[in-house]
N, C-alpha and C positions, 0 to 999 in steps of 0.2 A: 414338355408341359406337364407331364404327370409328376415331375419332381418338385412341384411348388404347391404342396397341400394347403398352405396358409391361404392361398387365393381361391381354393375350391370352396364353393359356397354350399353348405348343406343346412338342414333345418336346425341342427344343434349349434351352429356357429353364429353367434350374435355379434361378432366383431365388426368394426367399421373404420374407415380412414378418417384423418383429421378434419374437423369442421371448426372454422374460426368463430370464437365468441368475442374476441377483442383483437384489434389490429393497431399497429403503430400509427400515429397521426403527426402531421407537420408540427414541429416544435421550434420556438425561438428561445434561445438561452441568453439572458442579458450578460454581456461581457463583464459587467461589474458585480455580478451576483455573488452573494456570500454563501449560497447553498453548497457549492463545491461539488455538486453532482447533478446529473440529468438522467431521466429514465425514458426508455422507449418500451411501451407495453405490447405484449403479445400473449394471447391465451387461446387454446383450442381444446375441444373435447375429442376423444378417440378411444377405441378399445382395440388392442392394448394401448396403454398410456404412451403418448407420443414423446419424441425427442425434439429439441429446438436447436437451431443454430442461426447465426445472424450474418448478413453481408453488408459491407459498406462500399458503395460505388462499385458493386459486383465482385468485390474481393471478400473471401471468408475472413471473419474477425477471429483472431486468436484469443479465445476466452480464457486461456490459462494465464494471461498477463494480469498483473495486479490492478491495472487501470480499469479492468472490466469485472463485473460480477453479475451473476444470473440468479433471479428469484423466480422459480417456475420458468415461464418463458420470457419474463421481463428482463431487459438488458439495462444495467446501471453503469454509467460512465463516470468515473471519479476524476475530479479536477479537469473538466473538459477544456480542450484548447482548440481554437478556430483552425489552426494549420493542420491538425491531425484528425479532428473529429467532425468538421463540417462536411455534409454530403447527404447522399441518398441511402437510407437504411431499409433492408428487407429482412423479414423474419421467415425462416424456412422450417416447416414442421413435418415430421415423418413418423410413420409406423409401418408395420408389415404390409398394410394395404396400399401404401403409396405416400407421396409427398405433395404438399401445397406451399406456394409462395404467398406471403401477405402482400397487400398493396404497398407501394413505395411511400416512405415518409421522409421528409427533408428535415435535417437538423441544421439550423442557421444560428448565427450569433448576432444578437441585437445590440446596437449602441447608439448613443446620441452625444456627439462631441460638444464641448462648451463653445460658445460664440468666441471669435477672435478678440483679444484684449484691446485692439486699437480703438481709439475714440471715434465716434461717428460724427460726420460733419453736420453743422447746423443747416436747417432748411429755411430759407426766407421766401415767403410767398405773399403776393399782393392779395388783400382781402377781395373776396368775390371770385378768385381764380381757383381752379381745382388743384389738388396736390396728391402725390403718391409717395408714401414712405415705404422704402424697400426693407423687407425682413431679411432676405439672404440667409436662410437657415443653415446651420453648420452640417458637416457630414453626418449621416445617420443611416440606420437600417432597422426595421423595414420602413417603407415609405407611407406610413399611415399617421402622419403628424396632424395635430390640431393646433390652431393658432389663435391667440388673443393679444391685445396690446395693453401694456401698462401705461398709466399717465402719472408722472411725477414720483410715485412711490408704490411699493408693494403693499397690500394687494388691491390697489385701485385700478380696475379694468375699465376701459372706455366703453360706454354703452353704444350699441350699434343702432342706427336709425336710418331714415330716408337719405340722410346726407353723408353718413359714414358707413363704410363696409370693409370687412376683412375677408379677403379671399382665402378659402381653405385649400386652394391648389398651390399657391406660392407664398402665402402668409402676408402679402403686402396689405397695407392700410390705404384705402382710397377715400379722399374727402372731396365730395362733389364741388363744393366751393368753400373756401376758408373764411371763417369768421374770427373776429378779435378774440372771442372766448376760447378758440382752439389753441391759444398760446400755451406752451408747456414742453415738458420733456417726455418723449415717447420711447417705449422699449417693446420689442417683439418678444412675446412669451410663447415658447414652443413646448408642446407636451407629446410624448410618445406613449400611447396606452399599452403597447406590447411590452415595454420594459419599465413602465410606470416611472418615467423620469421626465423632468422639465428643466429647461434652461432659459435664460433671457439675455437679450442683447444689451450692449452699452446704450445709454439713453441718447436719443436724437432730439436736439432742441428744434422745435417748430416756432418760427417767429413771423406772425402775420404782419405785413407792412400796410399801414392804413393808406387808403386810396379811395378816390371816388368810385364806389362799386360799379363796375361795368357789368353788362349782361353778355353771356357767352352761350352759343348753341350747344346742344347735347353732344357729347363726344364719348363713345363707348370705349372704356379702357380695360375692363375685365371681360374677356371673350372666351366662350367655351369652344373646344375643338371637336372634330368628328370623333364620335364615341362608339366603341364596341361594348355592348352590354350583354349580360347573360340573362336568358329567360328567367323571369321570377325575381331578378335582382331589383334593388332600389337604385335609381340613377339620379345624380344631382348635377344640374347645369347652373353656372354662375354667370351673371351679366350685371355690370355696373358702369354708370356713365358719370363723367364730370360735366359741369355746366352750371350756369347761374341765370335764372332760378334753378333749383334742384330738378333735374329731369324726372318725368314720370316714366316708369318702365312697364312695358306690355309684352306678354309672351303669346305666341301663336304657333300653330303647326301648319305648314304650307298646304293649302287646298284641302285640309281635313280638320275635323273637330279635335280639340285637345283630348288626350286620354282621360277616361273617367277617374283614374286614380292619381291624376296630376294635382299637386298642391304647390301654391306659390307662397313663399315666406320671405323674411328679412326685408320687409317693405318693398317686395317685388323683385329683389336682386337674385333670389334663388328659386329655381324650378325643380321640384322633386317629383319623380314618377315612381310610384310604389308598384312592386310586383309587375314589372314590365312584360308585355306580351308581344308576339310577332307583329300584330297589327299596329303597335305603337311605333314601329320603325318609320323613319321619314325625316323630313327637313324641318328643323325647329328654328324659329326666328324670335329674336329679342329686339324690341324697338324702344329707343329712348327719345323723349321729346320734351322740350320746353318751348315757350312761345317764340324763342329766337331761332329754333331749328330742330331737326330730328336726325337720328343716326340709326342704322340698322346693322344687325349681325346675324348671319345664318350658319348653321353647321348641321351635320346629319347624325342621327343615331341609328346604328346597325344593331339588330338583335340577333344573337346567336345562342347556342345552347350546349351544355355539357352532355355527354352520352347518358342515355337512360334506356333501361331494358324494355323491349316490347315482348320478347319471348326469350327465356334463358333455360339452361340445362338444369336437370334435377337428378338426384341419385337414381341409378337405373340398374336393373338386373336383367341380363340377356342370356339366352341359351347358347351353349357352345355351338359354333358353326353357323349361327344366325347372322343377319345383317343389322347394322346400326346407322340411323340418321339422327344426328343431334342438332336441332335447330337452335340458332343463337342470333337474335336480331335486336339491334339497338337503334334508337333515333338520336338525333343531335344535329347541330349545324356548326361547322361542316359535318357531312355524313361520316360517322365513325368507321374506322377500319376494325376488322375482327382478326385476332390471332389466338392460337391455342398453346397451352402448356400441358405436358403430361408428366406427372410426378416432378413438377418444378422445372422441367427443361422444355425449351422451345420445341414445338411439335408440328403445327400446320398453320396455314392462313385460310381465311374464308370459311365456307361451310364444311362440316365434318360428316363424311360418309365412310363407313367401313364394312367390308364384306367378310363372310366366313370367319367370325370372331373366334380367337383362340385364347387360352389362359394368359398369354403374353399381353393381350390387349386390356386386361384388368388393371385398374389403378385409379389415381386421383387426376381428374382433368380440370383445367381452368380455361374458361372462355374469357378473353379480354377484349373490351371495346374501348377504343380511344380516339379522341380528336385533340385539336390544339387546346381545348379548355379543360380536359380531364380524362380520367381513365376509370373504368369500372370492371370488377371481376365477378364472374359467376362460377362457383365451384361445385363439382359433383363427382361422385364415385361410380365407376363402372364395375359391376361384379359379373363374373362369368360363371354360369351355373351348368353343372353336368350331373345327370342322375339317371339310373335305369327307370323304365316305366313303372308307375305305381298308381293304383286306383284308390289308394287310401283316402285321399282328399276329395276325390270326385268319382265315386263308384257309379256304375250304370244303374238306371232305374230298375227296380225289381219287377214292376208291372207297367206295361206299356199298352194303352188303349188305342185302337184304330177303327175308323168307321168303314162299314161295308161299302166296297166300290171306291173308297177314298185313297188317301196317300198318307204314309207315315215316315217320319225320320227318326231313327234311333241313334242318339248321340253316344260317342265314345271319346272321352276326354281325359286320358290319364296324364299325370305329370311326368315329363320325360325330357331329357336333354342329352344329346341332340334329338331332333324330331324323329319319332319311331315310324316303322312301316306297320300297316294295319292289314288284318285279314279277318273274315267272319265265317261262322258256321251256324247252321240251324240243326239242332240236335247233333248228329254225327256227320251231317252232310256239309262239305265245304262250299261256300257261296262264291259265285263269280258274277261279274257284270253281265246283265242280259237286258231283254226288252222291258222287264218289270222291276229288275233289281239293279242298284248301282251303289258302289262304295266310293264315297267322296274322298278328296285329298286330306281333309281334316279328320278322317276316320269314321264319319257318320255313315249309317246305312239307310238308303231310301228304297221304299217299296211302294209301287202304285197299283191301282185297280185291285184292292185287297179283297180276297175271298176267305171263306171259312178255313180253307186248306193252309193259309199262311199262319194260323195260330200255332204257337209252340215256343221252345226255348232258343234264344239267340245269344251267341257268345262272340265277344270282340277280343282279338289277340293283338297285342302291341309289342314290338321288338326294336331295340337299338343296339349299338355296339357295347352297351354297358349291362344289358340284361333283357328279360321279357316278362310280361304279365298278361292276365286276361280277366274279363268280368262278364256275367251272364244276367239276362233279364227275360221275362215272359211276355209275349205279345198276345193280347186278347182282342176279339172283334166285337164291335157294337153296331146297333142299327144306325143307318145314315140319317142326318137331319135333312128334311125336305120342306120347302114352303108349299103348302097345299092351296092357300088362297092368297094370291099376290095382289099388291096395291094396283089401282087403276088410275089413269090420267084424270085430273079434276080441273075444272075451269070455273073460277069465281071472280066476283067483283070485290074491290077493296072494302074491308069492313065486315064481309060475310064470314061464315065458318066453313071449314072443309074437313072431311074425314078421309083417312088413308087406311084401308084394311090390310091385315097381314096375319095369316094363321099358318102354323107349321106342325109337322109330325116329327118325333124324335125317339131315341132309345129311352124306354121308360125308367131305366136305372140311373139316368143322368139328369142334371138340372138344365133347364132351357132358359136363356135370356134373350131379349130383343134389343137390338141397337138400331137407332134411326140416325141417318145422316142427311144433310142437305148440301148438294154439290160437293160431296167428299168430306165435309166437316161434320163431326159428330155433334148432335144436338145435346146441350146441357139442360136437362129438364128443370133443374133447380133454378138456374139463372133465368131461364126463358119461360117460367111458369105462367106469365101473363098470357102467352100466345100458344104454348104447347102443353098438351095433356095426353097421357096414355091410359088405355083401359087395362087395369091390373086385376079386374074382378075375375076374368075367365082365364084358366090355365091354357097355355099354347096359343093365346090370342095376343098379338102385339099391336092392336089397332091404335092409330095416332089421330088425335083431334087437334086441329089448328083453329084457334079462336081469333076473331077480329083480325082477319088476314090483312097484312100490309104488302106493299109492292116488294119489299125486301124478302118476303117469304116465298117468292116464286122460284122455281128451279126443279132440279131432279132430286126426288126423295128416294132413299134406298133403305129397305128394311133388311136387317141381317139377323137371322135366327141362329143362335150359337150355343154349343155345349163345350165342355173342356176338350172334346175330341175333334169336332168339326163344326162347320157352319154352312149356311146357305143364304143367298141374297136374292132380292128382286127389287126392281125400281119402277117408278112412275113419275110423270111430270105434273107439277101444279102450275097452271097458268093463272096469273092474277091480272085482271083488267082494272085500270085505274086512270087517274089524270096523267097527262104526259110528263115525261122527265124534262129536265132543263135543256133548252137548245144549246148548241156548242159553237165554237169557232167564230165568235162574233167579231167582224172586222168593220172599221170605219173607212170609207173611201169617198173621194170627190168632196172634200171639205170646202163649203162656200160660206158666205157671211151669215145667211139665215137658214141654210139647209145642209144636210149631209146625207150621203148614201150609205146604207148599212147592208151587209150580207151576213148570213149565218148558216149553220148546218143544222138539220133537224135532229132533235133528241129522240129518245124512244117514245113510241106512241102508246106503249103499255096496252097493246091489243085493242085499242079503240081509236079510230082515225082522228088526227088533229083537225079541228074545225077552224081555228083562227089563232093569230098571234097578236100580242099587245107589246108595243115598244114603250119603255119608260126611260126618262132622263133625269140626271141630277147634276146640279152645279155646286160650287163651294158656298153659294149664298144660303143653302139649306141642306140638312142631312136627309131630307125626305125625297123619295123617288116619286116622280109625277108622270102620269100617262102623257106621252108626247103626241103631237099632231103629225099625221103621216099622209103620204101620197102613195098608193091609194089610202083612203081613210079606213077602209076595212081590209085587213091583211088576211087572206085566206090560208088554210092549213097546208096547201101544196106550194106556197111561195117560200122563197129563201132569200129575198132582197126587198127593200123598200126605201123610200126617201123620207127623212124626218124634216119637217118644215117649221116655220115660225120660230126659229131659234134666235137668241140674242147675239148680235155680232161681237167678236173678240171676247168670247166667254169660254171658260173651260167647262167641258161636258164629259160625263160618263153615260153610257147607254147599257141597258140590259133588256132581255126579251123573255116573255112568258107565253107558254103555249097552253091552249085550252082544247078539251074534247068534250064529248057528251057526259063524261063522268066527272068533269071538274077542271079546275085550273091548276097547273103544275107549279113546281118550284122555278124561280127565275134563274136565268143563265148567270154565269160569272160576269161581272161588269167588263165592258170593253176597256181598252187602254184609254187614258184621259187625253182628250184632244182640245184644241182651241179653235173656235170658228174664225173665219177671216174677219178683218176689220171693215167698218163702213163709217161714213160721216155720221155724226150724231143726228137724231131726228126729233129730239125732245128739247124744248127750251127751258132754261132755269125758271123757277117760280118765285113768288113772293119778292119781286124786285122792289126795293124801296131804299130808305136811308135818310140822309139829312143830318143836321146837327154836327157835333164834333167840336174840336178846338178851333181857335181863331184861324180865319182864312183857309178853312178846309171844306171839302165836299165829300161826305161819307156815303158810299153806295154799297148796299147789301143785297144779297139774294140767297136762296136756299140751294146749296151745292147739290148736283145730281148724284144719285147713288151709283155705285160701281157698275150696276147692270146697264146703265145708260151711257157708259163711256164709249163703247163701240170701237175702241182702238187705243193705240199707244200715244204717248205725248199729249195726254188730254189736258185741257185748260179752258179758260173763259176769255172772251173778248167783251170788254165793257165800253159802251158808247154813251157819250153825254154831250149836251149843248145847252147854253142858256136859252130860255123860252124865247121864241121869235127869231133866233138865228138859224141859218140854213146848214152850215157845216157842222157835222158831228165829229167830236174828238174820240179817238179809239185808243184803248190801253189793253195789253195782254197780261192776264194773270195765269202763271204756269202751274200753281199748286192746285190740284183737283179737289183738295179737302177744304179750301178756303172759300168763304162766301162773303168777302168784304174787300173793298178797295177804297183807300183814302187818297183823294187828289188834293195836293197842297199848291196854293198859288197866292203869293203876297198881294197880287193885284185884284183878287176876287172880291167883289163887293159882298158884305154880309147879308144874310137872309135873302139871297137872290133865288128866283125860281129856275130850276133846271129840269130838262127832260132826260131820262136815262133808260137804257135797254141793255140786256145782256144776252149773249149766245155762247154755246159750247163749241169747241173745236177739238179735233185730234189729227193724227198723221194722215187721215184719209180725206179731211175737208172740214167745212164748217156746218153747224146746225142752224136752225131757224132762230131769229131774234125773239126774245120774250115780248110781251106787251110793254108799251112805253109807260113808265111811271113818272110822276111829277114829284120832285123833292126840293128842299131848300138848302142852300149853302149855310155854313155855320154862322151864328150871330157873332157880333164883336163881344169881347169880354167887357164887363161893366167898367165905366170910367169914373164914376162918382165915388167919393170917400164917405163912409158912414160918419155921422156927426153925433155930438152929445154923448160920447162914450164915457160911461162912469163905472167905477169898480168899487165894490164894498166888501171889506173883510168880514167874514162871518165867524171864523174860528181859526185855530192854528192850522187847519188842513182844508178850509173851504173859503171861497169868495164868490160873489155874484157879479156878473158883467151885464150892463144894459146899454142900448144904443138907439139912435133914430134910424128909420129905414131910408134908403135912397129912392129916388123917383123912377129909376129905370124899371120898366115893366118886365124886361127879360130876366130879371134877377130870380134865381131859383132858391137862394139861401145865403147864409152868412157863415164865415169861418172866423173863429176866435183862436189866436195863437198866444201861447204864454210860455215863458222860459225864465229860469232862475238867472239872476244878474251875473253869477259867477260862471254860467254856461255860455256856449256860443249860440248865436241866433239860429244856426243850422240845426241845433238840437231841440228846437221849439216843439212843444206838444200842440196838437190841433184838435179843435172840437168844431163839428159842422152842425148847423141847425137849419130848419126850413125857413122860408120867407114869411111864415106866419108868426115866428117867435121874435120878441123884442128883448129878451134877456135869457141868460143861462147860468148854471151853477158850475164852478170848477171845483173838483174834489181831489183828494189824495195829494194835497200839497205838503211841502216840508214846513215845519213850524219855524217861526222867527227868521224867515228868509225873504229877501227882496226879489220880487218878480216883475218882469216887463210883460205888458198885455197890449195887443192891438186887434182890430176887427176889420175884415174886408168882405165885400159882396162877391158872389160868384154866380156864373151860369154855365151852360154846357160848353161854352167857348173858353172858359178859364176864369181866373181870379182878377178882381179889380185891385186898385191901389189900396194899401192898408191905411187905417186911421193913424193919428198921432199915437205914439207909444205912451202908455200910462205906467208909472212905477208905483208899486205898493208892497208893503211888508206884511206878511202873515203874523198872526198873534203868536206869542210864546206858547209852548205845549201846555196842556192842562197838567195839574199836579199828578205826579206818578205815585205818590203815597196814597194808599186807600184809607178811609176812615177806620179807626179801631173802636169797635162797639164794646163798651165797657160794662153796660148793664142792661137788663131787660126785666122790668118789674111789673107784676100784675097789680092793678089797683081797681078793684070793682070790675066794671065792664070794660076797662081799657088797659092797654099795655103802655108803659112809659119806657122808651128806648133812648139810651144815652151813648154818645160816642166822643172820642177825643177830637180836638180841633186838628185839621190837616194843615201842615205848614208847607208852602210852596218853596222850591229851591230857586236859586238866582236865575236859572234859565227857564223857569216855569211861570205861568200866569198866576196872579194872586187869586186866592179863594174869595169868591163873592157870596157864597152861600152853599146850601146843600139841597139836593133833590132826593126825595124818598118815594119809592114805589112799593105799594102795598098790594100783593097779588096772591091768589090761591096757588098752592104748590103744584107744579106741572103745567101751569098756564103762563103765557107771556103778558097778558093784559091785566090791568088792575087800576088802582087809584093812585094818582101822582100828587105829592105835596111838595111845596118849596118852603124853606125856612132859612133864616139867618142864624138860628140858635144851634146848639149841639144836642138838642133833645127834641123828641116828638112823641105825641100820644096817638095810638091807633086802637080801633075797637078790637075786643077779644073775638076771634073767629067763632061763628055760630056752628060751623061744621068743618071737620078736617083741619089740615095744617095750612098756614099761610106763610109766605116769605116776605120779609121786609128787606128791601135793598136800599143802601145808602151810598151816595157818591158826592164828592165835592164838585161844585160848579164854578167855572171861571170864564173870562172872555175868550180863552183859548179852547173852550169846550168842556166836556165832562170828564172827570177823572175815573179811576178804577173803582169797582164795586165792592162793598162789604155786605154780607148777607146774614140774616138770622131767621130761624124758623120758629113760629109760635103756634100754639093750638089752645083749645079751651081747657086742656088738662095740664100739659107739661110746661115747664119753663123753657125759655128759648134755647135753641142750639145754634152756636156760632158757626158760620160757614163763609169762607172767603173765596171769591171768584176773581180771577185775573182779567176779567173783561174790561175794556175801556170803550167809551162811546156815549152817545147821547141817550138819555132815558126819554122814551116817548110816552106821552100821557094817553092811555087808552081806556075806553069803557068807563069814563068818568060819569 
């Protein structure tokens, strides 16, 4: 071992073994590449500079051949060939300190063959039936293809929707049901991102056959398989169904919620789970459904993981002859195996322990963790150190202080390898282990019960097989630290103040500090300044003041008086009396319909006996805790059980307990587990029973549904009983929906407006409740039978008409319905206007100009509509002129303005101009003075203050045309302004 000085580590030798900065990675070389070469990278730092070599499938590569060249550690392969160069590459790096192997990298050759030249057969499919066009991709590597389909020509790709889907696992095109528009020539377009190449198949003609479209149930054709996913990966599942109508797709996870990172796309056909975790493992289901039927498919996702380090090795320096344990722990699923390399060669498996290290053990070590999903390397250098003892880096203290009567440890820690033997002397006297003196294994010297005689010079001697050294220090004695006034036990009530005294004597040459701790934890006075304060005014006094004492401040307080040499401690207890702590262990037993038994265990009484307990309950109906009724009604402080009474049957409850003593009420216990009381028959009858009216031949019965707290049991519903007034037999009907407060009885033989008696009661799975009070209601009236007469319609403009009629004599009529529809529309598209029975006419608005309308009127009441009147046909006026008047002049003449405009000419489909309307109004207001004229000119007064607006519009039987505006004032000439508004001018404020 002495003959390998390069591995001997000393302060002057700064060398180290290889550390990877870049390692080769898996590479795909396209077979058709024009590059003509491929590189595998490898780079490491080391002192001295390292050498590199490469292995292919564990055989050394002959780097002298022309096919290979090396740039630093990078391997370049010229004109790569699949038969010679495909395989696993490893880079091996060495220097005098050792050798490391890189992680393995695979070189593979990527290709995507063209599709075969044979023509594809045409596909004939009946319309409404599903179709699958097969892609059958050509031979390829790697298997990361993406698929699209061309239609008729490049580059027209078919758009995917609810009805059409392209699977990215096999490339097939699925059409849920074929339509006539699907006719065309289809080609599968395949792309390989790894080698950036695309090919497409021969065209497949799809010929839909026209047929009476039948409906077919959902049939899942794209199914996902059981999938093994790696932790943190994104996982894609595909599901698509044929069927007519197009099936709806739904995804779920069996018995569990879907992962939060799940996203559904492609109209429901693709489920993607991002960053998958172990808890996402499970059974996933896709369900396809149309009204004809449903289909389901299930498969499982298993989540596994590549190896990952929990703890790994680092560069380490060990003394010669010492022991080494190197932990190397990895997680993964399945659990990774651990193996070791030393200087690039196989070494051991499992954990690494080595005894009595020698220079031969120095070198580069690699810990390798691997499972089926991957392999990881941790690299470290082991250096073996050998040196004679030296105190240069860690000399002994020149001056050591020790307290009278106390104990001292004098450290001796030279650097030495292997570990030296130690001996001590005081002056010239050699020291041996005795009753007061002991030399420890690590070389330290311990002296106890120190007296003045122990003062003096102490020397430590260290020796190993490489040499010897010594170091000396002086021991001096100081006065011992003593607590002269110790703290006393204190008893206080919450909120009061307490004082703990503490005074100490010490060596006057040393500084004294006081440390206070509570139950072993040092008090932080900065953080706890609200409650803790100390007396810093008097030297040697460490008095502690505790302000506004809380229960948490109770416990053992220790005062430690301390110098750099020694310390002394004394303790006392602080007892805090206060309200009780929360009771514990609350259990619910003997659950009945309106009562439960509770037991609990007492909490701390905080030094004041518990006088009583209060039980509180809470239901889902309210977030509030309420005091519960109990038996006995007063629960004394020595009790640990009670019965809660007057509960609601079949209701979920939580309970908690609060203790009270003379000092107050404590915190409540943790809530009990949630329980449900037993069920019982309902004991409350529904209220507000009534009804009546409704459509023809109906009896409508209504009531106020009971709130959840009165259900008292499962399968809750209502029994409705009714009979005509004077009959003996009641008819009964069951309503099973607890939220509904209405039942409609239909009977063609039921006379209209007949008096009925009705009553309602609640029931559940435990029995029936009481009936409500009996109410009297009437069955529905008959719908009106009379037809409104004297219906007349008058056209008002191009968009309005008025309708009037005579009332019918039936007193039950509530109002009238007017229907109107354009002659070119179907009657089913009629618009409806309803008015009360007080009205004799109404106005219809927003009609189309120059259009024939049909209009009829019918009476209605709560039972329905009567027969309509005869239909009246009427044509709306042509639209008003679209051209607005063009104001050509505005001239002031004395106290008036004369405004002139061009005549408006109506187009052939517009109403003829009958005259003009002029509105004269203050600017900013809507009301003003309205004039009508048949001329093209008008005179208006000059405004007395501010600006006025003059609006001019053409008037016709079809209504008013668009507006032209001009502004005038008492100073300026008019400013023309056109507005595109159309509509009637109303005369205001005349």
